[in-house]
MIGU-829185 format. One record per residue (C-alpha): residue number from 0; residue in one letter; x negated, y negated, z negated. Coordinates in steps of 0.001 Angstrom, whole numbers, plus 500000, padded with zeros to 6 digits. Each point is the difference from the previous one (the first is absolute). Example, Ala and Ser with C-alpha at 12.3 -4.5 7.8 and 13.67 -1.06 7.14 Angstrom:
R     i   aa       px       py       pz
R     0    A   487700   504500   492200
R     1    S   498630   496560   500660
END
This chain:
R     i   aa       px       py       pz
R     0    M   696092   369417   918253
R     1    Q   499684   502845   497518
R     2    N   496844   502056   499764
R     3    K   500737   503657   500644
R     4    I   498281   502450   497687
R     5    L   500200   503740   499367
R     6    L   500462   500681   496300
R     7    H   499111   503478   498783
R     8    T   502448   500619   497193
R     9    C   499909   502539   497194
R    10    C   503266   499246   498174
R    11    A   502730   497391   499707
R    12    P   498915   498569   496612
R    13    C   496533   499198   501360
R    14    S   501338   498840   503376
R    15    A   502768   497641   498900
R    16    P   497909   497105   498623
R    17    I   497548   500262   502909
R    18    I   502806   499963   502559
R    19    E   501582   497033   498240
R    20    W   496660   498148   499961
R    21    M   499426   500736   503692
R    22    L   503451   498864   501061
R    23    N   499524   496783   497998
R    24    N   496560   499392   501535
R    25    D   500689   500339   503718
R    26    Y   499240   503718   500365
R    27    M   502290   502592   501533
R    28    P   499017   503387   498625
R    29    T   500761   503333   501585
R    30    L   499919   502748   497392
R    31    F   498048   503185   500634
R    32    F   500687   502813   497543
R    33    F   497196   502540   500262
R    34    N   499392   501803   496727
R    35    P   499274   503718   500458
R    36    N   498379   499924   496566
R    37    I   503340   499736   498187
R    38    Y   501005   503140   498146
R    39    P   502445   501640   499659
R    40    Q   501986   499478   503191
R    41    E   503040   498873   497988
R    42    E   497872   497164   498596
R    43    Y   498899   499115   503527
R    44    K   503602   499895   501221
R    45    K   501107   497851   497071
R    46    R   497262   497423   500613
R    47    K   500541   499972   503762
R    48    E   503788   499609   499776
R    49    E   499652   497110   497572
R    50    C   497559   498276   502385
R    51    I   502373   500516   502912
R    52    C   502912   498518   498043
R    53    Y   497957   496972   498957
R    54    A   498699   499457   503546
R    55    E   503567   500102   501338
R    56    K   501107   497546   497317
R    57    Q   497224   497616   501095
R    58    D   500607   500670   503727
R    59    I   496443   501259   500448
R    60    R   498870   502722   502396
R    61    F   499023   503282   498330
R    62    I   497686   502565   501597
R    63    D   500002   503480   498501
R    64    G   496626   501775   500077
R    65    D   499733   503767   499953
R    66    Y   500104   501892   496717
R    67    D   497404   502730   500238
R    68    H   499005   500750   496442
R    69    Q   498070   503130   501026
R    70    Q   497775   497918   502301
R    71    W   499454   497538   497153
R    72    L   499003   502879   497680
R    73    R   497505   501254   502609
R    74    Q   498432   496560   500161
R    75    M   499772   499878   496203
R    76    A   498406   503463   499760
R    77    S   497180   500053   497431
R    78    L   501162   496651   498580
R    79    E   502840   501391   497867
R    80    E   498121   499558   496709
R    81    E   498903   496436   500736
R    82    P   501282   497440   497484
R    83    E   502455   497290   500931
R    84    R   498147   497268   501901
R    85    G   497400   502577   501030
R    86    K   498977   501441   503370
R    87    R   503394   501638   500572
R    88    C   501793   496655   499834
R    89    L   497556   498429   502463
R    90    Q   500502   502904   502427
R    91    C   503777   499733   499611
R    92    F   499918   496259   500702
R    93    K   497851   500544   503069
R    94    M   502433   502585   501371
R    95    R   503077   497849   499417
R    96    L   498480   496719   501141
R    97    Y   498459   501562   503104
R    98    A   503491   501146   500987
R    99    T   501241   496468   499313
R   100    A   497231   498376   502049
R   101    S   500670   502427   502859
R   102    I   503715   499182   500065
R   103    A   499235   496285   499697
R   104    S   497644   500183   502960
R   105    E   502440   502087   502041
R   106    L   502818   497507   499349
R   107    Q   497696   497051   500726
R   108    F   499932   498474   496539
R   109    T   496810   498086   499304
R   110    Q   500092   500488   496242
R   111    F   501119   502460   497348
R   112    T   500019   500141   496227
R   113    T   501263   502314   497281
R   114    T   502118   499824   496882
R   115    L   497418   502237   498331
R   116    T   498002   496916   498975
R   117    G   502957   498993   497833
R   118    S   499909   503219   498003
R   119    R   498743   500121   496443
R   120    W   498978   503607   500619
R   121    K   497433   499356   502733
R   122    S   496590   498430   500617
R   123    L   500037   496845   502134
R   124    S   496406   500582   501113
R   125    Q   500787   503544   501202
R   126    I   503085   498842   501891
R   127    T   498058   497154   501585
R   128    E   497192   502367   501020
R   129    A   502491   502451   501516
R   130    G   501973   497260   501772
R   131    K   496941   498409   501557
R   132    W   498686   503421   501018
R   133    A   503370   500839   501607
R   134    A   500118   496698   501874
R   135    A   496481   500611   501342
R   136    Q   501168   503311   501502
R   137    C   502642   498267   502116
R   138    H   499865   497323   502668
R   139    D   500954   496362   499314
R   140    I   501501   500516   496554
R   141    D   499100   498359   496686
R   142    F   500691   501094   496446
R   143    W   501348   497279   497716
R   144    D   498533   500841   496610
R   145    K   502283   497765   497939
R   146    D   500282   500828   496309
R   147    W   503773   500258   499631
R   148    K   499767   500059   496184
R   149    K   499161   496272   499937
R   150    G   502047   496855   500438
R   151    G   502822   501097   497718
R   152    L   500846   503060   502083
R   153    T   499582   502455   497105
R   154    E   502556   498025   498013
R   155    R   502258   499698   503049
R   156    R   499768   503781   500461
R   157    K   501482   500508   496537
R   158    I   502895   497645   500764
R   159    L   500762   501570   503403
R   160    L   499744   503473   498455
R   161    Q   502838   499115   497620
R   162    E   502056   497970   502479
R   163    N   499979   502836   502538
R   164    N   500156   502837   497475
R   165    F   497049   501662   501729
R   166    Y   498772   503411   498966
R   167    N   496670   499315   498276
R   168    Q   497606   502913   500239
R   169    Q   497326   500478   497351
R   170    Y   497229   501464   502157
R   171    C   498462   499187   503383
R   172    G   501626   502933   501732
R   173    C   497566   502878   500350
R   174    E   500126   503099   497854
R   175    F   496509   499291   498714
R   176    S   501052   496635   498557
R   177    I   502950   501512   498121
R   178    R   497631   501602   497516
R   179    T   498462   496683   498896
END
């Protein structure tokens, strides 16, 4: 029996090695794409479409979260000048992972995780804090704080990136990270 898990996903390059690992280790992920931080909207669409295509190729369910960049900006108000890995990133993670935990709870998953912990751009401790906080806000849901950069997954990411000819963005997604 496969363990069902909701996987918050940010992009196909980060998702592919994690999906592969899960499928090889008795997990059946459902992808949840909720990234209102991504700017501009064309970038958002490009990342989402690539995730959808990869999910279809792997025969994995894909759930599309709402794209409300204006709401995201309101939640980041007064944090615009924060450095990468600062308070703005923590607030962004909390927003996105709370939405993930809520969907996971609604769909009766018992566990969720995120591809964000596989990113070289982000702080594992911030993501873990946000994920555990989000899980605590919902009923009967746990956050799996696995570090997806370990166990050869960073190297596997590079291989899958080339094999699938994925678009490889050079910033986390928000307009504030473009400047760094």
